[in-house]
ZAZAMI-929187 format. One record per residue: residue in one letter; x negated, y negated, z of N, C-alpha, C in turn; residue number from 1. Coordinates in steps of 0.1 Angstrom, whole numbers, plus 5000, padded with zeros to 4 digits. Atoms other than C-alpha are relative to their C-alpha. Example, Ala and Ser with C-alpha at 12.3 -4.5 7.8 and 13.67 -1.06 7.14 Angstrom:
<rs>
+------+--------+---------+------+---------+----------+-------+--------+---------+------+-----+
! code ! n_east ! n_north ! n_up ! ca_east ! ca_north ! ca_up ! c_east ! c_north ! c_up ! pos !
+------+--------+---------+------+---------+----------+-------+--------+---------+------+-----+
!    a !   4991 !    5012 ! 5000 !    4877 !     5045 !  5078 !   4991 !    4988 ! 5000 !   1 !
!    s !   5009 !    5011 ! 5000 !    4863 !     5011 !  5071 !   5008 !    4989 ! 5008 !   2 !
+------+--------+---------+------+---------+----------+-------+--------+---------+------+-----+
</rs>
This chain:
<rs>
+------+--------+---------+------+---------+----------+-------+--------+---------+------+-----+
! code ! n_east ! n_north ! n_up ! ca_east ! ca_north ! ca_up ! c_east ! c_north ! c_up ! pos !
+------+--------+---------+------+---------+----------+-------+--------+---------+------+-----+
!    m !   5013 !    5005 ! 5003 !    2027 !     7021 !  9638 !   4993 !    5011 ! 4991 !   1 !
!    a !   5007 !    4991 ! 5009 !    2006 !     7036 !  9610 !   4988 !    4993 ! 4994 !   2 !
!    f !   5011 !    5006 ! 5008 !    1974 !     7032 !  9591 !   4997 !    5010 ! 4989 !   3 !
!    e !   5003 !    4991 ! 5012 !    1962 !     7046 !  9558 !   4986 !    4997 ! 4996 !   4 !
!    t !   5013 !    5001 ! 5005 !    1929 !     7053 !  9542 !   4999 !    5009 ! 4988 !   5 !
!    y !   5002 !    4991 ! 5012 !    1915 !     7070 !  9511 !   4989 !    5010 ! 5004 !   6 !
!    r !   5010 !    4990 ! 4997 !    1897 !     7103 !  9517 !   5000 !    5010 ! 4989 !   7 !
!    y !   5000 !    4989 ! 5010 !    1886 !     7132 !  9495 !   5009 !    5011 ! 5004 !   8 !
!    f !   4991 !    4989 ! 4998 !    1913 !     7158 !  9492 !   4994 !    5013 ! 4994 !   9 !
!    g !   5005 !    4988 ! 5005 !    1900 !     7193 !  9488 !   4985 !    5002 ! 5005 !  10 !
!    g !   5014 !    4997 ! 4996 !    1866 !     7209 !  9495 !   4991 !    5004 ! 4989 !  11 !
!    n !   5008 !    4995 ! 5011 !    1851 !     7213 !  9461 !   4994 !    4988 ! 4992 !  12 !
!    e !   5006 !    5011 ! 5008 !    1831 !     7192 !  9435 !   5011 !    4992 ! 4993 !  13 !
!    g !   4990 !    5007 ! 5008 !    1863 !     7182 !  9417 !   5010 !    4992 ! 5009 !  14 !
!    s !   4991 !    5007 ! 4990 !    1879 !     7166 !  9449 !   5001 !    4985 ! 4996 !  15 !
!    k !   4998 !    5014 ! 5003 !    1894 !     7132 !  9443 !   5004 !    4992 ! 5012 !  16 !
!    l !   4995 !    5008 ! 4989 !    1901 !     7103 !  9466 !   5015 !    4999 ! 4999 !  17 !
!    e !   4985 !    5001 ! 4999 !    1937 !     7104 !  9477 !   5004 !    4992 ! 5013 !  18 !
!    k !   4995 !    5008 ! 4988 !    1957 !     7083 !  9502 !   5004 !    5009 ! 5011 !  19 !
!    r !   4996 !    4993 ! 4988 !    1960 !     7097 !  9537 !   5006 !    4990 ! 5010 !  20 !
!    v !   4992 !    5009 ! 4991 !    1985 !     7082 !  9561 !   5001 !    5007 ! 5014 !  21 !
!    v !   4999 !    4996 ! 4986 !    1984 !     7085 !  9599 !   5012 !    4992 ! 5006 !  22 !
!    n !   4988 !    5006 ! 4993 !    2018 !     7078 !  9616 !   4999 !    5003 ! 5015 !  23 !
!    m !   4999 !    4998 ! 4985 !    2018 !     7073 !  9654 !   5015 !    5000 ! 5003 !  24 !
!    t !   4985 !    4999 ! 4999 !    2053 !     7086 !  9662 !   5005 !    4998 ! 5014 !  25 !
!    d !   4995 !    5002 ! 4987 !    2055 !     7082 !  9700 !   4989 !    4995 ! 5010 !  26 !
!    h !   5010 !    5005 ! 4991 !    2038 !     7066 !  9730 !   5003 !    5006 ! 5014 !  27 !
!    k !   4999 !    4995 ! 4986 !    2032 !     7078 !  9766 !   4990 !    4993 ! 5009 !  28 !
!    v !   5009 !    5007 ! 4991 !    2016 !     7064 !  9797 !   4991 !    5011 ! 5006 !  29 !
!    f !   5011 !    4992 ! 4994 !    1983 !     7081 !  9808 !   4992 !    4991 ! 5009 !  30 !
!    n !   5008 !    5007 ! 4990 !    1967 !     7068 !  9840 !   5003 !    4985 ! 4999 !  31 !
!    g !   4996 !    5014 ! 5000 !    1986 !     7035 !  9837 !   4999 !    4993 ! 4987 !  32 !
!    y !   5002 !    5006 ! 5013 !    1978 !     7029 !  9800 !   5010 !    5006 ! 4990 !  33 !
!    k !   4991 !    4995 ! 5010 !    2005 !     7032 !  9773 !   4992 !    5002 ! 4987 !  34 !
!    i !   5008 !    4998 ! 5013 !    1989 !     7048 !  9742 !   5009 !    5009 ! 4991 !  35 !
!    p !   4993 !    4990 ! 5009 !    2002 !     7066 !  9711 !   4994 !    5014 ! 5003 !  36 !
!    y !   5004 !    4986 ! 4997 !    2001 !     7103 !  9718 !   5004 !    5010 ! 4990 !  37 !
!    k !   4996 !    4991 ! 5010 !    2019 !     7119 !  9689 !   4997 !    4994 ! 4986 !  38 !
!    y !   5004 !    5004 ! 5013 !    2006 !     7117 !  9653 !   5005 !    5010 ! 4989 !  39 !
!    e !   4998 !    4991 ! 5012 !    2016 !     7130 !  9619 !   4990 !    4995 ! 4989 !  40 !
!    v !   5009 !    5004 ! 5011 !    1989 !     7130 !  9592 !   5004 !    5007 ! 4987 !  41 !
!    s !   4995 !    4994 ! 5013 !    1999 !     7134 !  9556 !   4991 !    4994 ! 4989 !  42 !
!    w !   5006 !    5005 ! 5012 !    1983 !     7131 !  9522 !   5011 !    4996 ! 4991 !  43 !
!    q !   4990 !    5005 ! 5009 !    2003 !     7111 !  9497 !   4995 !    5003 ! 4986 !  44 !
!    l !   5005 !    4995 ! 5013 !    1997 !     7131 !  9465 !   5011 !    4997 ! 4989 !  45 !
!    k !   4991 !    5002 ! 5011 !    2013 !     7126 !  9431 !   5011 !    5010 ! 4999 !  46 !
!    e !   4990 !    4989 ! 5000 !    2031 !     7160 !  9435 !   5009 !    4998 ! 5012 !  47 !
!    g !   4991 !    5002 ! 4988 !    2046 !     7147 !  9468 !   4991 !    5000 ! 5013 !  48 !
!    d !   5008 !    5001 ! 4988 !    2035 !     7143 !  9504 !   4997 !    5014 ! 5005 !  49 !
!    f !   5005 !    4987 ! 4995 !    2015 !     7171 !  9520 !   4996 !    4997 ! 5015 !  50 !
!    n !   5003 !    5002 ! 4985 !    2017 !     7172 !  9559 !   4988 !    5008 ! 5003 !  51 !
!    w !   5013 !    4993 ! 4997 !    1982 !     7181 !  9570 !   4998 !    5003 ! 5014 !  52 !
!    l !   5003 !    4998 ! 4985 !    1983 !     7177 !  9608 !   5011 !    4994 ! 5008 !  53 !
!    n !   4992 !    5006 ! 4989 !    2007 !     7172 !  9637 !   4992 !    5001 ! 5012 !  54 !
!    l !   5009 !    5000 ! 4988 !    1988 !     7162 !  9668 !   5007 !    4994 ! 5012 !  55 !
!    e !   4994 !    5005 ! 4987 !    1999 !     7157 !  9704 !   4989 !    5000 ! 5010 !  56 !
!    i !   5009 !    5001 ! 4989 !    1976 !     7144 !  9731 !   5007 !    5004 ! 5013 !  57 !
!    t !   4993 !    4996 ! 4988 !    1985 !     7162 !  9764 !   4993 !    4996 ! 5012 !  58 !
!    d !   5008 !    5004 ! 4989 !    1958 !     7150 !  9787 !   4989 !    4991 ! 4996 !  59 !
!    l !   5010 !    5010 ! 5003 !    1934 !     7121 !  9788 !   4992 !    4997 ! 5012 !  60 !
!    e !   5010 !    5004 ! 4990 !    1903 !     7115 !  9809 !   4990 !    4991 ! 4994 !  61 !
!    y !   5010 !    5009 ! 5005 !    1879 !     7087 !  9805 !   4992 !    4994 ! 5012 !  62 !
!    n !   5009 !    5005 ! 4990 !    1850 !     7071 !  9824 !   4998 !    5009 ! 5012 !  63 !
!    t !   5003 !    4991 ! 4989 !    1843 !     7102 !  9845 !   4986 !    5005 ! 4998 !  64 !
!    l !   5013 !    4994 ! 5001 !    1810 !     7117 !  9854 !   5000 !    5014 ! 4995 !  65 !
!    n !   4998 !    4986 ! 5004 !    1822 !     7152 !  9849 !   5013 !    5002 ! 4992 !  66 !
!    p !   4987 !    4999 ! 5007 !    1848 !     7152 !  9822 !   5006 !    5014 ! 5000 !  67 !
!    y !   4992 !    4988 ! 5001 !    1875 !     7179 !  9823 !   4995 !    5010 ! 5011 !  68 !
!    e !   5004 !    4991 ! 4989 !    1860 !     7194 !  9855 !   5013 !    5003 ! 5008 !  69 !
!    t !   4988 !    4995 ! 4993 !    1886 !     7215 !  9873 !   5000 !    4994 ! 5015 !  70 !
!    k !   5000 !    5006 ! 4987 !    1898 !     7200 !  9906 !   5004 !    5011 ! 5011 !  71 !
+------+--------+---------+------+---------+----------+-------+--------+---------+------+-----+
</rs>
């Protein structure tokens, strides 16, 4: 599963809109819900792909009064 968007690449006045692709590479069950938990984020530039981020979710809490409170 993947999605793509156009975002400004670079942090200066000459930055141009470039395609950024987010690939969800694996799924895992957290609290009974199967969700994508590994992602690779890349810019697709004319010079070639630039891997910008590899992300892995290791813990997930939701609908709690005190999120991430130690037990």
